[in-house]
C-alpha positions in Angstrom: -23.1 -5.8 8.7 -19.5 -6.5 7.4 -18.2 -6.1 11.0 -20.8 -8.7 12.1 -19.7 -11.0 9.4 -16.1 -10.6 10.4 -17.0 -11.2 14.1 -18.7 -14.6 13.4 -16.0 -15.8 11.1 -13.4 -14.9 13.7 -15.5 -16.7 16.4 -15.2 -19.9 14.4 -11.4 -19.3 14.0 -10.8 -18.9 17.8 -13.3 -21.6 18.8 -11.4 -24.2 16.8 -7.9 -22.8 17.5 -8.2 -23.6 21.2 -10.0 -27.0 20.8 -8.6 -28.6 17.6 -5.4 -29.9 19.2 -7.3 -31.7 22.0 -9.7 -33.0 19.3 -6.9 -34.5 17.2 -5.4 -36.2 20.3 -8.6 -37.6 21.6 -10.1 -38.6 18.2 -7.0 -39.8 16.2 -4.6 -40.5 19.0 -2.3 -37.8 17.5 1.1 -37.0 18.9 1.9 -33.6 20.4 3.7 -32.7 17.1 0.7 -33.8 15.0 -1.7 -31.8 17.3 0.5 -28.7 16.7 0.4 -29.2 13.0 -3.4 -29.5 13.1 -3.5 -26.2 14.8 -0.8 -24.4 12.9 -1.6 -25.6 9.3 -4.6 -23.3 9.4 -2.3 -20.3 9.4 -0.5 -21.7 6.3 -3.9 -21.8 4.6 -4.6 -18.2 5.6 -1.3 -17.1 4.1 -2.1 -18.9 0.9 -5.6 -17.3 0.7 -4.3 -13.8 1.3 -1.5 -14.2 -1.2 -3.9 -15.4 -3.9 -6.8 -13.0 -3.4 -4.7 -9.9 -3.1 -4.2 -9.8 -6.8 -7.6 -10.9 -7.9 -9.8 -8.0 -6.9 -9.4 -6.5 -10.4 -10.5 -9.7 -12.0 -13.7 -10.6 -10.2 -16.7 -9.0 -8.6 -16.0 -8.2 -5.0 -19.3 -9.5 -3.7 -19.0 -12.7 -5.7 -15.6 -13.2 -4.0 -17.1 -12.7 -0.6 -20.1 -14.9 -1.2 -18.1 -17.8 -2.7 -15.6 -17.6 0.1 -18.4 -17.6 2.7 -20.0 -20.6 1.1 -16.6 -22.3 1.0 -16.1 -21.6 4.7 -19.4 -23.3 5.5 -18.4 -26.3 3.3 -15.0 -26.6 5.0 -16.7 -26.6 8.4 -18.8 -29.5 7.3 -15.6 -31.5 6.7 -14.9 -31.4 10.4 -17.8 -33.8 10.9 -16.0 -36.4 8.8 -13.7 -38.3 11.3 -11.5 -40.1 8.7 -7.9 -39.8 9.8 -5.4 -37.2 11.0 -4.3 -36.5 7.4 -7.8 -35.6 6.4 -8.0 -33.3 9.4 -4.8 -31.6 8.2 -6.4 -31.1 4.7 -9.6 -29.8 6.3 -7.7 -27.2 8.4 -5.7 -26.1 5.3 -8.9 -25.6 3.2 -10.6 -23.8 6.0 -7.5 -21.5 6.4 -7.5 -20.7 2.7 -11.2 -19.8 2.6 -10.9 -17.8 5.8 -7.9 -15.9 4.5 -9.8 -14.9 1.3 -12.9 -13.8 3.2 -11.1 -12.0 6.1 -8.7 -10.1 3.7 -11.6 -9.0 1.4 -13.7 -7.7 4.4 -10.7 -5.7 5.7 -10.0 -4.3 2.2 -13.6 -3.2 1.7 -13.6 -1.4 5.0 -10.4 0.4 4.1 -11.8 1.5 0.7 -15.2 2.8 1.8 -13.8 4.9 4.7 -12.8 8.5 3.9 -9.1 9.0 4.4 -9.6 11.5 7.2 -11.5 8.9 9.3 -9.7 5.6 8.4 -8.0 5.4 11.9 -11.3 5.6 13.7 -13.2 3.4 11.2 -10.6 0.6 11.0 -10.4 0.7 14.8 -14.1 0.0 15.2 -14.0 -2.7 12.5 -11.1 -4.6 14.1 -12.9 -4.5 17.4 -15.0 -7.4 16.0 -11.9 -9.5 16.0 -11.0 -8.4 19.5 -14.4 -9.5 20.8 -14.1 -12.8 19.0 -10.6 -13.2 20.5 -12.1 -12.9 24.0 -15.4 -14.8 23.6 -14.3 -17.5 21.2 -11.6 -19.2 23.4 -13.7 -18.8 26.5 -16.7 -20.7 24.9 -14.3 -23.2 23.2 -12.6 -24.2 26.5 -16.0 -24.3 28.3 -17.6 -26.5 25.7 -14.6 -28.8 25.5 -15.0 -29.5 29.3 -18.7 -30.1 29.2 -19.4 -31.7 25.8 -17.8 -33.7 23.0 -16.6 -32.1 19.9 -19.8 -32.6 17.8 -21.6 -29.6 19.5 -18.5 -27.4 19.0 -18.5 -28.2 15.2 -22.2 -27.6 15.1 -21.9 -24.2 16.7 -19.1 -23.3 14.3 -21.4 -24.3 11.4 -24.2 -22.2 12.8 -21.8 -19.2 13.2 -20.5 -19.7 9.6 -24.1 -19.6 8.3 -24.9 -16.4 10.2 -21.8 -14.8 8.7 -22.8 -15.9 5.2 -26.3 -14.3 5.7 -24.7 -11.0 6.7 -22.4 -11.1 3.6 -25.4 -11.8 1.3 -27.4 -8.8 2.6 -24.4 -6.4 2.7 -23.9 -3.6 0.2 -20.4 -4.3 -1.1 -18.5 -1.9 -3.3 -16.1 -3.0 -6.1 -12.4 -3.1 -5.4 -11.6 -3.0 -9.2 -9.3 -0.4 -10.6 -8.4 0.3 -14.2 -5.7 -1.9 -15.6 -2.7 -0.6 -17.5 -2.9 -1.4 -21.2 -0.8 -4.2 -22.6 0.2 -7.7 -21.4 0.9 -7.9 -17.7 3.9 -10.0 -16.8 3.6 -12.1 -13.7 5.6 -10.4 -11.0 5.9 -10.6 -7.2 4.3 -7.1 -7.1 1.0 -8.8 -8.1 1.0 -10.7 -4.8 2.5 -8.1 -2.5 2.2 -4.3 -2.4 5.8 -2.9 -2.3 4.9 0.2 -0.4 3.2 -1.8 2.3 6.1 -4.2 2.9 8.2 -2.0 5.2 5.3 -1.5 7.6 4.4 -5.2 7.3 7.9 -6.0 8.6 7.2 -3.8 11.6 3.9 -5.6 12.4 5.7 -8.9 11.8 8.2 -8.0 14.5 5.6 -6.7 17.0 3.3 -9.7 16.3 6.3 -12.0 17.0 6.2 -10.6 20.6 2.4 -11.1 20.9 2.7 -14.7 19.5 4.6 -15.6 22.7 1.7 -14.6 24.8 -0.9 -16.3 22.6 1.0 -19.6 22.6 2.6 -19.9 26.0 0.6 -17.9 28.5 -1.1 -21.0 29.9 2.1 -22.9 30.3 3.8 -19.9 31.9 0.8 -19.4 34.3 1.1 -23.1 35.3 4.8 -22.7 36.0 4.2 -19.6 38.3 1.0 -21.1 39.8 -1.4 -18.5 38.4 -3.6 -20.7 36.3 -6.9 -19.3 37.7 -5.8 -15.7 37.0 -4.7 -16.8 33.5 -8.3 -17.8 32.6 -9.1 -14.0 32.7 -6.0 -12.9 30.9 -7.6 -12.5 27.4 -10.8 -11.1 28.9 -8.8 -8.2 30.4 -6.8 -8.0 27.2 -9.9 -7.6 25.2 -11.5 -5.1 27.6 -8.4 -2.9 27.4 -8.7 -2.8 23.6 -12.4 -2.1 23.6 -12.1 0.9 25.9 -9.0 2.3 24.3 -9.4 1.8 20.6 -12.2 4.3 20.0 -9.9 6.9 21.5 -6.8 5.9 19.7 -8.6 5.7 16.4 -9.7 9.3 16.6 -6.1 10.3 17.7 -4.6 8.6 14.6 -6.9 10.6 12.4 -6.4 13.9 14.1 -2.8 13.7 15.4 -1.2 11.0 13.2 0.0 7.5 13.7 3.2 8.6 15.6 1.1 10.1 18.4 -0.3 6.6 19.1 2.5 4.3 18.0 5.4 5.3 20.2 3.4 5.3 23.5 1.7 2.0 22.5 5.1 0.3 21.8 6.3 1.5 25.2 3.1 0.0 26.8 3.6 -3.3 25.0 7.2 -3.5 26.2 6.1 -2.6 29.7 3.5 -5.3 29.5 6.1 -7.9 28.4 8.4 -6.8 31.3 5.6 -7.1 33.9 4.7 -10.5 32.5 8.3 -11.6 32.9 8.2 -10.9 36.7 4.6 -11.8 37.3 4.3 -13.5 40.7 0.8 -12.5 41.6 -2.6 -12.4 39.9 -2.6 -8.6 39.9 0.7 -8.5 38.0 -0.4 -11.1 35.5 -3.7 -9.2 34.7 -1.8 -5.8 34.7 0.4 -7.3 32.0 -2.8 -8.3 30.1 -4.1 -4.7 30.2 -0.8 -3.1 29.2 -0.4 -5.6 26.3 -4.0 -5.0 25.3 -3.6 -1.3 25.0 -0.2 -1.6 23.4 -0.5 -4.4 20.9 -4.2 -4.0 20.3 -3.8 -0.4 19.2 -0.6 -0.9 17.3 -2.3 -3.5 15.2 -5.1 -1.2 14.0 -2.8 1.8 13.7 -0.3 0.0 11.5 -3.1 -1.2 9.2 -4.1 2.4 8.7 -0.4 3.2 7.8 -0.3 0.3 5.4 -3.3 1.7 3.6 -2.0 5.3 3.6 1.3 4.3 2.0 -0.3 2.4 -0.8 -1.5 3.8 -4.2 -5.3 4.3 -4.2 -5.9 1.4 -6.5 -3.8 -1.0 -4.4 -5.6 -0.8 -1.1 -6.8 -4.4 -1.3 -3.3 -5.7 -2.1 -1.8 -3.5 0.7 -4.3 -4.9 3.2 -3.3 -8.4 2.1 0.4 -7.6 2.4 -0.1 -6.3 5.9 -2.0 -9.3 7.2 0.5 -11.7 5.6 3.2 -10.1 7.7 1.1 -10.4 10.9 -0.1 -14.0 10.2 3.4 -15.1 9.3 4.7 -13.9 12.7 1.9 -15.6 14.6 2.7 -18.8 12.8 6.5 -18.6 13.2 6.7 -17.2 16.8 5.6 -20.4 18.6 8.0 -22.6 16.7 11.0 -20.3 17.1 10.3 -19.4 20.8 9.6 -23.0 21.6 13.2 -23.8 20.8 14.4 -20.9 23.0 12.3 -21.5 26.1 14.3 -24.6 27.3 17.4 -22.4 27.5 16.0 -19.1 28.7 12.9 -20.1 30.6 9.6 -18.2 30.3 10.6 -15.2 32.4 13.8 -14.4 30.5 12.0 -15.0 27.2 9.4 -12.4 28.0 12.1 -10.0 29.3 14.0 -10.4 26.0 10.9 -9.7 24.0 10.3 -6.5 26.0 13.7 -5.3 24.7 12.8 -6.6 21.2 9.6 -4.6 21.3 11.4 -1.4 22.0 13.7 -2.1 19.0 10.6 -2.1 16.9 10.1 1.6 17.8 13.4 2.3 16.1 12.5 0.3 13.0 9.1 2.0 12.8 10.8 5.4 13.0 13.0 4.7 10.0 10.3 3.0 7.8 7.5 5.5 8.5 7.7 7.7 11.6 10.2 10.2 10.3 8.2 10.6 7.1 4.7 10.8 8.5 4.3 14.6 8.0 4.3 13.9 4.2 1.5 11.4 4.4 -0.6 13.6 6.8 -0.3 16.5 4.2 -1.7 14.1 1.5 -4.6 13.0 3.7 -5.5 16.6 4.6 -5.5 17.5 0.9 -7.8 14.6 0.1 -10.2 15.7 2.9 -10.2 19.3 1.6 -11.1 18.0 -1.9 -13.9 15.8 -0.5 -15.5 18.9 1.1 
């Protein structure tokens, strides 16, 4: 039920992400820059929500957090129906982002807690497939509806999906994420917002997500430049299918063989996908790149989340999950802005080629922050599994 709640929340996110820029231009006569802000300020809200909630799981009932955030998401979706001005749209997007960040982080933390350590790779893999499905279906429906209807039906659909998600949350059995607090007065520290042990692996996903952000933001513009617009409409469908077929396998491999067994091949596949994308001149090459990036990035994402949870103390899994997603969301927000400045000088092809090299460098970074030490963590997980028996 929690996976279903996550799926419908993500559907709302992707539906609006591909349509809100057009809505802001058509409704408020916004400039291109303002349309970009309307799209990107949501990510700022997500980061605020994750930073805030990561340290609050000890203070409040977990189900109460989820229910309140679910209600707040529905309320924020209602604000889209108020066509006041562009500033109010910015505020609406920010509020929606904050509430989504709280709910999404809490759902991911709960899944990480309830899964036995020996099956976290497989379990998190299945859970994150809900986001993968939403990433394929949401943009497709959003683009289709924006061509055949005004924005009122899109907002209505988002409201309906938000309500369905809230129903799943209300009827889910949700465990507590509370842990015993240390006695004495707790001073405010940055470690209350970020889990120190999860920061190194969060930097790795930040670098890898920086590569993927270039695909998410510029694939349509690139496809237009190389005259592959029709093939590009199937890009994320192929990407999602590659993840759906590979993730059940890689999840089990992470549990049985360790993260290294999956990470290094997937980084190579991601780099290969970026390289093929840089030279794509036919529909086949473009969609081949989609499949390679799907298997590569799609499985790196779930594998590194398992690593982030493994490296955290038992009582800090919620905060570790928050730290991990902050790194990923930050990269997705920064990547379009930074690469948008580089594209005029390099062009799309050279940019994707450079990112293929950058992806391979992430394999080196991964080795130093976790890869060379994995045997120690595997021993700990095997000990926990023995105790559970």
